[in-house]
N, C-alpha and C positions, 0 to 999 in steps of 0.2 A: 625491842625493847617492850617492856610491860609497861601497862598504864597504870597509873597510880589508883584508877577506880578498880581495877583486877587484880584480885590476889594471884600470886603466881601459882602455878600447877607445881605442888611439890612434887608429885611423883615424876612428872616430866624434869624438873630439874636434877633430882636425884638419877634418874637414867641417864642424863645427859651428863652430867659430871662423873659417873662412874664410867661410861663410854670414854669420854675424853681424857679421863685421868689415866685408864688403861692404855688407849691408842698413844697419848703423850710419852710414855714409859716403853712404849715399843713391845706391849704385852699382848698376847693373845688370850682368849676365855680360858683356855687350860692352864694356862700360867697364874692367873688369878686366881682359880679354883686351887692349883696347886699351894700356893701363897696361903691361901685364907681356909682351906678346909671347906669352902662353900661348892656345893655340888655344881658341875660346870653347867647341868639342866636349868638350874635355878638362876646361874648367872645370865644366861642366854635369855630366860623369861624375862627377869629383870630390865635387862637392855630394850627387850621388845615391850616394856609396858607394865609388868606385872608389878604389884606392890612387892616391896623389899621388907622382910622381916627384920624388926629390930637386931635380933641377934646377927644377921647378915651384915646389916648396915654398920654395928659396931666393928666388925672384921674388917670390913672395907675401911672404915675410917681409919683403922690401925695401919692398915697396908699403905692407904695414901698419905699418912700422917697429918691428917685432917682432925678437927672437931666435929661431932655431930651438927652444931650450929652451922660450921662452914658448909657441910653437906647440902644444907636446906637452901643455900644460896647459889646462885651461878657462879662457879669457879672459873676463873681466867687461868689457860692452861697455855703454856708456849711450847710448842715442837722444837726440839732441839734435833737437828741431823736432817739427812734427805727426806 
């Protein structure tokens, strides 16, 4: 849990949200790329810590049905199934 004295690492929050949302839906990176038009290489780099372009973030928010504001906060994901 983050301390109130330390700001959240926004890049880490976005990265974890993307990965967690993708995995919770049972999608691999190629499936997300196909659904968003974002290059697979870019998605892999984002999940590994690269900055996410605003254009890509918008596409990912649309895919995951989240607002941009939601993507900057840790998203609680509940995995369904095995």
